N, C-alpha and C positions, 0 to 999 in steps of 0.2 A: 586022645583021652579027654582033654578039656572040653572039646566040642561035644562029645557024647554026654558028658556030665551036664553041660548046659542044656542039651536037648531034654534030658531026663528032668532037669530042674524046671524047664519051661513047661513041660507037661504037667508036673506036679502043681505048679503055680496056677496054670490056666484052666485045667480040667474042671475043678470045682466052680470057677467063675463061668465057664461055658455052660455048665449044667444049670447054674442059677439064671443065666441070661435066657436059656431056653424056657425055663419055668416062668420067668417074668414076661417073656414074649407071649407065652401061652395064656397067661392070666390077662394081659392087656388085650389080646385078641378076643378073649371072651367078653370084654367090656364093650365091644363094638355095637352089639344090638341095643345097649342101654344108653349110648351117646345121645340119641334124640330125646330121651326121656329125662335123664339126669346128667346133663353135659358137664356141669361144674364138678360134681362128685367124681365122674369118670376122669376128668382132666387131672384132678388133684391126686387120685389114686394112681393113675398111670405115671404122673410126675414123680411121686414118691418111689414107685417101683423102678422107674428108669434111673433115678438118682442112686439107688442101691447098686445097680449094675455098673454105672459109670464111675462111681466113687471107688468101687472095688478094683477096677482095672487101673484107676489112677494110683491107687496104693501099691499095686504090683509094680508099676513103673517107677514111682518115686521112693517108696519105702523099701520094698523087697529088692528092687534092682538099682537103687541108689542114683536115680536120675536127679540132677540138680537143675531146676528151672529158674532162671533169672528173670525177674519181672521189673520193668521200668515204665516211666511215663506217668500218666494220670492215675490216681487212686479212684477206682470205680465205686460209686455209691452202693451200699448194701441194699439189696432187694429192688433195685431199679430195673424196670423193663426197658429194653433198648433193641435197636437194629444193630447187628454186628456185621462188619465187613472185614475180611482177612485174606491174605495171600495164601496160596495152597502149594505146599512143597511135597508132603508125604503124609502117610497114615498118622504119624505122631503129631501132626498139627492139632489133632483133637486133644492131646494131652496139654498143649499150650493153652488152648481155649478153656479147657476144664480147670486148669490151675487158677485162672482168673475167676471162673464161675464159682468155684468152691469158696474163694475169698469173699465174693460178693453175695453168697447165699443163694445163687441162682442155678446151681448145677442141674437140678431136676427139671428146671424150666427151659433148658436149652432145646431149641428146635432147629433142625438143619434142613436146608433145601436138599431133597433127594431125587434121584432119577425116577421117572414115572414107571419104568419097567419093574421096579422093585415091588410095586403094589400087588403084582401077580405071584410073588414068591410066597408059598404057604407059611403062615405064622409070622415070618420076618416082615413081609410086606404088610400084612394085616395089622401087625403090632405097630409098625411105623405110622400107618394111617390112623390108627386109634390114638396114638400119641399126639397127633396133630402136626406131624411132619408134612411140609408142603411137597407133594409128589409132582414134579414138573418135568416137562420135556425141553425146557429152555426156549420153546416157541411161545413167547409171552402172549401172543394173540390167541393161542389155543389153550393156554393154561388159566384163563380167566375164571372159569368155574371152580377149579381147584383152589385158586388163590382166594376167591370169595369164601370158600368153605373154611380155610385156615384163618383168614383175616377176620371173619365174623366173630369167632370166639375171642380174639384179642380185642377187637373194636367194641363189640356190643356186650360181651360178657366180662370184659376187662381182665382176661386171664394174664397173669404175670408171665412174661416171656423174654427170653433172649432169642431173637430170630436171626440165625447165623447163615451167612452166605459167603462162599468162596467166589468172589466176584470175577475171577479169571475163568471160572466155569470148568477148569481142568487143572491137573497138577503141572507144576513147572518142570520142564525138561529142556535141555539145550536145543533139541529140534523144534519144540514148540516156541522157544524164545526166538529162534531164527525166523520162524514164520511170522511171529509178532512184529519183529523188526521190519520185515518186508512189508507187512500190511500197513504199519505206521508210516513208512516212507511213501507208500503209494497214496495214502489218504491224508497226508500232512498232519499227522498226530504225533505228539511227543512219546517216545518210547521210554518207559521207566526202567531204571537200572535193576537187574536181577529179578525182574518180574515180567509177566505177560500183560499186555494192554487189557484193562478191565472191560467186561461186558456191562454196559450201563443200563440197559432196558429193565433188567430185573431189579436193580437198585432203585431206579426211578419209580417203578410200579409199587414196590414195597413201601417206600417212604411216603408216596402220595396216598396210599391206602391207610397207613398207620398214623398219619397226621390226625385222623379222626379219633384215635385212641388217646384219651387225655392222660393215661398213666404211662404211655411210652414217651419218655422224656428226651432221649438222646440217640445219636449214632456213635458207636464205638468203632474206631479203626484200630485193628490189631495187626502188627507187623511181626512176623515169625522168622527167626533166623537160626541157622544151625552151623556147626563147624565140627570137623573131625581132624585133629592134627592141624595141618595147614590147608585143609580143603574146605572152602566155604560152600554153603548150600549143600552140605553132605549129611543128611539125616540117617539114622539107623533104620533098618527094615522093621516091619511089624513084628517079626519073630524075635529080632534082637531086643526090642523093647520089652518083650514078655519073658525072655529067657536069660539074658546076659547079666550077671551080677556086677554091681558097682560100675554101671555103664559109663558114668561120667569120668571117674578117676582111672579106671583100668583101661577103658577104650578111648579116652580123650574126646568124648562127645561134649559139645556145648549146646545148651538149649536156652533160647532167649525169646521173650515175647514183650513187645513194647506197645502200650495202650495209649490211645488218645480219645478223649471224650468231647463230642461236639453236641451242644444242645440242639434239639430238633428245631426249635423255634428260630435258630440263627441260620439254618440252611436255606438255600434259594427255594423259592416257591414254584418256579416253572420247571417243566420237564427238561428243557435245554440247560437251564441253570444247574439242576441237580446232576445232569450228565457231565457237565464241565467241572463241577465240584469233585465228583469221583475221579475224573481224569487227573485233576490237580493233586488230589489226595494220593493217587498212585505214584505220581512223580515224586512227591515228598517221601513216600514210603521207600522208593528206590534210593533216594539220597541217603536216608537213614541206614538202609542196608549196606550201602557202599561205605559209609562211615564205620559201621560195625565190622565190615570185612577188613578194613585197614587197621582198626584197633586190634582185632584178633590176630592179624598177620604180624603186627608189631610185637605183640605179647609172645607169639610163638618164636619169633626171631631172637627175642631176649632170653 
C-alpha cells in the first residue's frame, strides 16, 4: 500500500514538472535559429528558462521529499564563473551540484558535458545544444569543433558559466572500480579510494581554453558522498528522489557535497602539469571519502 501511495505521489509531483520541462525545451529549441544573430539574448533567455526547470526539481527533492543535503568546505563566491570537476555516482549527483549552484546564484548558468548522440534526439538534443551544453564523444581530438563552439561564448562573449564535468566519464560501480584498479596497476598510477581514475584530457583541454576567459576565476572540486544506513556509496534511485517522502529521515539516506576552490591562476600551466594536478586532486578526494565513510560508520554504530 505504501509503495502504491509513493508511486501516485511521485506522479503528482513530477508530471507538472515534466510538462514544464517539455515546454522549456520547446522554447529553447526555437531559439536555435536566432543564436548567430543575438547570441547574448538567447543565452540569457535559455539560462533563465533552464533555471526554472532545475530549481523546480531541486525543490521536489529537498522540500517536498525532505532530502537534507550537507555542504562543507570552501564557500563559493556568488556569481563567479568556474570550471567544475566532480565524481559521479548516480543521477542524484545533479542535486548536490545544484545545491551549491543555488547558493552561488549560478543555477541557470550550469552547463554539463553531454554525450554527442543526444544532439539527434528531437527537442531534447536541440535544447541542450541551444543551451550551450558541450556535446562530446570523449574523443577530444574529434571534439575540437564542438568545444570551440561552446568555449567561444564563454571566452569572447564572457558568458557567466559553471562548466561541469564528471571527470571519471562514467558512473561509479564496483565493476568499473575493479577495472580502474587493474588499469592503474598496469600503468603505475595511484588508484583513488572509492573513485575511478579520472580522464585527464578533457580537463586539460577545458582549462587551457578557458584561461583566455578573464571572468573564469577558478576550478571547483566537488566531492559527492552518499550513505544509506551502514552502506556507503549507496544513493537513491532517480524515482526515489522524486517520489519518497521524508527521504532522509524515513529512509536513512545521507547526502553530502564537499567543495574546494582553486584559483585558476595557481594551477599548473602545462598539459602534463594539469593532468598530474587532477590525478592528485582525485587521490585527495578519495582520502576525504574514506574519512567520511569511517565517520558515518562510527555514527551508525553508536
